[in-house]
N, C-alpha and C positions, 0 to 999 in steps of 0.2 A: 504493500499500500505506500509505503514511504521510502521505496527503493531510490528513487530521483531526488535532485535537490528541489527542496521549496521554497518558493519565492516569499519574503515576509509580505505581510498584508497589513493595513491599519488597526489598531486596537480600537474596540468599542468597550467602553465601561459599561458594566453590568448593573442594573438596577437592585436595590437590597433585597427585593423580593425574590429576585433572580438568585441571588447569592445565597440566600437562606434555603431555598429550594436545592441547589446544588450542594451544600451543606449536608442536608438531611439525606440525599442521594448516597454521598460518600460514606455516611456512617451507616447507612442501611446495607450496602454493598459490602463493605469493608469493615465490619466491627473492630477489627482490631486496631484500626485508626483512631478509636474513641479517645485514648490518652493523649493524642498529638493533635487533634482537631484544631485546636486554639492557636497552635504554632503554626500550622499549615493554612489555615483561613481564619486569621484575627476578626473579631466580630466588626471592627471599625475599619478594615482593609478594604481597598478598593480593587476588585478583581476585573478583570477585563478579558475579553474573547478576541479572537484572530480565526479568520476564517482561511481554511485550507482546501487542498484538493479533495476531490470525491466526498465532497459534502462534510468533511471534517470539519471540527471546530475545537480550537485550541484554548484552553483557559490559562491564563497567566496572572502572577500577583508581581506588580511592578515588572520586573524582567524575568521573574522565573517562572518556568513552565511548570505547571501542577497536572493537568490532565486533561482527556480529549474525549470527543463524543463524535461518531459517524453521522449520527442524527439526532436531532434535539430529544428524541424519545430513546435512544438507545442507551445500553449501558456505559457509565464512565469507566474510562481505563486509565490509569496513573502514568503519565511519562515516567520514563527509567530515571531521570533526574531525581524525582520524588520517592520512586523505589530505592534508589540508592541512599536516600536520606534516612527512610525508616524500611528497612529491609525486612523485619518481621512482621509488618502490618499488612501483608498481602498473601493469599494463597499461593502456594509455590509447587513446582515440580524441578526436578533436575535432568538434565541431558548428560550423556557421557562424553568423554574427550573427542571421539570420533564424530559428533554430531554439531560441533560447535562452529566448525568452518561454515557448515552448510546454513545453519540458523544466521549467523552473521553474513551472509550473502544474500537473505532474503528468501531461503528456499522454505517449502512447507515442512514442519517438523513431523517426522513419522514416528510412530510407536516404537521400531526398536532401539532408538536413541534413548527410551525412557525406561525399557524393560530391561536392558542389558545390566551386568553387576554396576557399572558406573552411575546409571542412571538411578532415580529415586521417584517414587509415586507414594500416596497415602498409603499406609500399613493396611493390610487386609483386614477387615472387620471393625475400619474407622466407620464412624456414622455418616450417611449420606446426606448431602445438602445442608441448609441451614433450617433449624427446626424453627418455626415462627413459636416468637415468643422467648426464645432461648439464645437469639443470637449473641447477647452481651455476655453469655457464658465462655463463649470461644475464647476471649480474650485471658480468661482464667486458666486456661489449659497450658500445660508447659509446651512449648514451642508448637503454637497455635495455628501456624500457616501450614503445617503437615498434618494436623489431627482429624481431616474429614475427606471423604470421597468428593470430588470436584465432578459437577453435571456439565453436560454438554451447553454451550451457551455462556458458561462461566468465564470472567476474566481471570488470567492467571500470570504469575510471575515465572520466568524460566532461569533457573540456575544453572551453572554448568559445573562438572565434575572439576575439582581442584583450583576453581575461581571463587573470590571472595564475593564480587559484584555480580548481581544479574544482569543477564545478557540480552533478554529480550522479554515484551509482555504482549499477551494478547488474547484471544477468545478461544476457548476449548471448541472443537467441531465433533468431539467425541468424550464423553466422562471417562474419568480416570478408572473406574471399574470395567468399562467396556474395553480400555486399553489395555489393561492387565489380563482381560480374558482373551482376547484376540491376538494381542501382540503383533497387530501390522495394522497399517493405514493411517490416513492423516489424522494428526492431533491439534495443530494450530496452523492456520494459514493467515497471511497477510499480518505476522507480526510486526510490531515496531522494535527495532533491534538497534544495537550499539553501532554508531557511525552512520546510520541512515538519514535520509531527508530531515525527519522530524527531530533528531538529535543534535543535528548540526544547524536546525533553524535559527537564525538571529532572531531574538524576542526582545531586542533591547526598545 
C-alpha cells in the first residue's frame, strides 16, 4: 500500500469532537494503550489529519505521526513510530529471520514465516478475540500482547526474530488459530513496513 514514495499534503486540524471519537476508538481497539493514552493524545493537544493515497488518512500530533485509517469507518492502525514508542501496547506476532527481507520489500506475509521455530503466534489454548466487557483485563495479563488468539480483520504488529523493534504493522487476512491449523497461505497483505513511503513521509 505504501511501497512508493508519498507526497506530503496539507494538514487539517480536527475538531474536538472528532479527536474524542478517535481517542475512544483507539482505546476500544487497543486496550493495552490505556496507561499511555494521555501521553499519546493529550486532552488539550491539537490533532491534525493528512490525506494520503488510496483513501488513507494519517493522523499527526504536531509533526509526530500516530496512526492511519484507509476509510473513515475502518480500523485505526498505528504508525510504526508509535509502535516503537509503546511496543507492548499492541497485539503482536513474530516472523522468522528468513521472512524479514520479504516483509521489508512489501511482500505478502505468508504463514510459514510464523509457524517455523523462529516465528511466534499466541499459545495454543489462548482465549479468542476480545471478550465484551473484559477488554480492560487484557492489560493486567503478563505480556498481554501475546495473550490471545487474533481474528481475521484485526490489526497486528509484526516483530522479527532477533530484532528489538517491530518491522511492520497490518491487518490479518487470516486468524492466528487458522494460521496454526493450516500452516500455509497469506496472513497479512498491504502492510506498513520500515522504510516504506509512510515511514519516510515528511510530516513537518
